[in-house]
C-alpha positions in Angstrom: -34.6 4.4 39.0 -32.2 4.1 41.9 -29.3 6.5 42.1 -26.2 4.9 40.7 -23.6 4.0 43.4 -20.0 3.9 42.0 -16.7 2.7 43.4 -13.1 3.4 42.5 -13.2 0.3 40.3 -16.1 1.9 38.2 -14.2 5.2 37.9 -11.1 3.3 36.7 -13.2 1.6 34.0 -15.0 4.9 33.1 -11.7 6.8 32.7 -10.3 4.1 30.3 -13.7 4.0 28.4 -14.1 7.8 28.0 -13.0 9.5 24.8 -9.5 11.1 24.8 -7.4 12.8 22.2 -9.0 11.0 19.2 -12.5 11.5 20.4 -13.0 7.8 20.1 -14.5 6.0 23.2 -12.2 3.4 24.8 -9.0 5.3 23.9 -6.1 3.4 25.3 -4.2 4.7 28.4 -0.4 3.8 28.4 1.1 2.5 31.6 0.1 1.5 35.1 1.8 4.6 36.7 -0.2 6.9 34.4 -3.4 5.2 35.4 -2.5 5.4 39.1 -1.7 9.1 38.9 -4.9 9.6 36.8 -6.9 8.0 39.6 -5.1 10.1 42.2 -5.8 13.4 40.3 -9.4 12.4 39.7 -9.9 12.0 43.4 -8.1 15.3 44.2 -9.2 17.5 41.3 -12.1 16.2 39.3 -14.3 14.2 41.8 -16.1 17.2 43.3 -17.0 18.7 39.9 -18.0 15.3 38.6 -20.3 14.7 41.4 -21.8 18.2 41.5 -25.5 18.5 40.9 -25.7 14.6 40.4 -27.5 11.9 42.1 -24.4 9.5 41.6 -22.9 8.4 44.9 -19.3 7.5 45.1 -19.3 5.0 47.8 -15.6 4.0 47.9 -12.3 5.2 46.3 -8.8 3.8 46.6 -6.6 5.3 49.4 -3.3 6.8 48.3 -0.2 7.0 50.3 3.2 8.6 49.9 5.5 6.0 48.4 8.8 5.6 46.6 7.5 7.2 43.4 4.9 9.6 44.7 1.3 9.0 45.5 0.6 5.3 45.2 -2.5 3.0 45.7 -2.0 -0.8 46.0 -5.8 -0.9 45.3 -5.4 0.6 41.9 -2.8 -1.9 40.9 -4.9 -4.7 42.3 -8.0 -3.4 40.4 -6.0 -3.4 37.2 -5.0 -7.1 37.7 -8.6 -8.0 38.7 -10.0 -6.4 35.5 -7.2 -8.1 33.4 -7.9 -11.5 34.9 -11.7 -11.2 34.5 -11.8 -10.1 30.9 -12.8 -6.5 31.3 -9.4 -4.9 30.5 -6.8 -5.9 28.0 -3.2 -4.8 27.9 -1.0 -4.9 24.8 2.9 -4.3 24.9 4.0 -1.4 22.9 6.6 -3.0 20.8 10.0 -1.3 20.8 8.9 0.9 23.7 10.4 0.0 27.0 8.7 1.1 30.2 10.1 4.4 31.4 12.4 4.2 34.4 9.6 5.6 36.6 7.0 3.1 35.4 9.4 0.2 35.7 10.5 1.1 39.3 7.0 1.7 40.5 5.8 -1.6 39.0 8.7 -3.6 40.4 8.2 -1.9 43.8 4.6 -3.0 43.8 5.6 -6.6 42.9 8.2 -6.7 45.7 6.0 -5.1 48.4 2.7 -6.9 47.7 3.0 -10.1 45.5 3.9 -13.6 46.3 7.0 -15.2 44.7 5.0 -17.1 42.1 3.0 -14.0 41.1 6.2 -11.9 40.9 7.8 -14.5 38.7 4.8 -14.5 36.3 4.7 -10.7 36.0 8.4 -9.9 36.1 9.0 -10.4 32.3 6.8 -7.5 31.4 9.5 -5.0 30.3 7.7 -3.2 27.5 5.3 -0.3 28.1 1.7 -1.5 28.2 -1.3 0.0 26.6 -4.6 -0.6 28.4 -8.1 -0.6 26.9 -11.4 -2.2 27.7 -12.4 -5.5 26.1 -15.9 -5.8 24.5 -17.1 -7.2 27.8 -15.6 -4.2 29.7 -17.2 -1.7 27.1 -20.6 -3.3 27.5 -20.4 -3.1 31.3 -19.4 0.6 31.3 -22.0 1.6 28.6 -24.8 -0.3 30.5 -23.9 0.4 34.1 -22.0 3.7 34.2 -21.6 5.9 31.0 -25.3 5.7 30.0 -26.3 7.2 33.4 -23.9 10.2 33.3 -25.1 13.7 32.4 -23.6 15.4 29.3 -21.6 17.6 31.6 -20.1 14.6 33.5 -19.1 13.0 30.2 -17.4 16.3 29.2 -15.6 16.6 32.5 -14.2 13.0 32.2 -13.3 13.4 28.5 -11.4 16.7 29.1 -9.6 15.1 32.0 -8.6 12.0 30.1 -7.4 14.2 27.1 -5.1 16.2 29.5 -3.7 13.0 31.1 -3.2 11.2 27.7 -1.6 14.4 26.2 1.0 14.8 28.8 4.2 12.9 29.2 4.5 10.7 32.3 7.3 13.0 33.5 5.1 16.1 33.2 2.4 14.4 35.1 4.9 13.3 37.9 6.2 16.9 38.0 2.8 18.4 38.3 1.8 15.9 41.1 5.1 16.4 42.9 4.8 20.2 42.9 1.0 20.4 43.8 1.0 17.6 46.3 4.4 17.6 48.1 3.0 15.7 51.1 2.7 12.6 48.8 6.4 12.8 47.9 7.9 12.5 51.4 9.1 8.9 50.8 10.0 9.4 47.1 13.3 8.1 45.8 13.0 10.4 42.7 11.8 13.8 44.2 15.0 15.6 43.5 15.1 14.3 39.9 11.5 15.1 39.1 11.8 18.6 40.7 15.2 19.3 39.2 16.9 19.6 42.6 19.9 17.8 44.1 
C-alpha cells in the first residue's frame, strides 16, 4: 500500500474528527480562531511527534503570518469555507453565545482583507459563536482516507492535543501562543491586553 500523503486540509479534518474531552469521535471544535490556533500549534508543536516513525508524508501545510490577532493563515479560513461549501463540515451557531471579541475581530479582519463585497455581505451576519463538526460525508472521508491509516500512537497524540485545545479557553490559548511565539504577534492589535501589559 502506498504511503499516505497528507495536506493541511487533511490535518484540519483529522483534528475535528479526533476524540476530545468526551472520548467521542467528531467532537465539535468551537470557533474559527480556535481552529486556526489549533492548526498553528499542530504545526509548531505536534507535527514532528505525529510524523515520527511513520510513513505518512505531510506534503503541504498552511503558512502562518503575524497578523492583527496573532498567527493567522488565510488558507485555514479558506479551507473551513471550502469544507462547509462542499458538505464535509457543518457549523451550528451556539445560541445565546456571541463570538468573543477576539473571534469576532479576527473573523471580520479576514472578511475585510480577503473577501469580495458580496461574500462579505453573506457572512457578516454571523454574530454567534460557531461549533464545527464533520458531516457524515466528512466522517466517512476521514475514516477511510486518514484515521484508519494512523498508528495507535498517532491517534493518541492527536486526541491528547485536541483535548488540550478544547479544554482551554480561547484567551488561554491566545496567551500561550503570544508568550511562546512572540514573533507572530508583532502586528497584533491586542498584544498588550493578552499579555496584561499597557
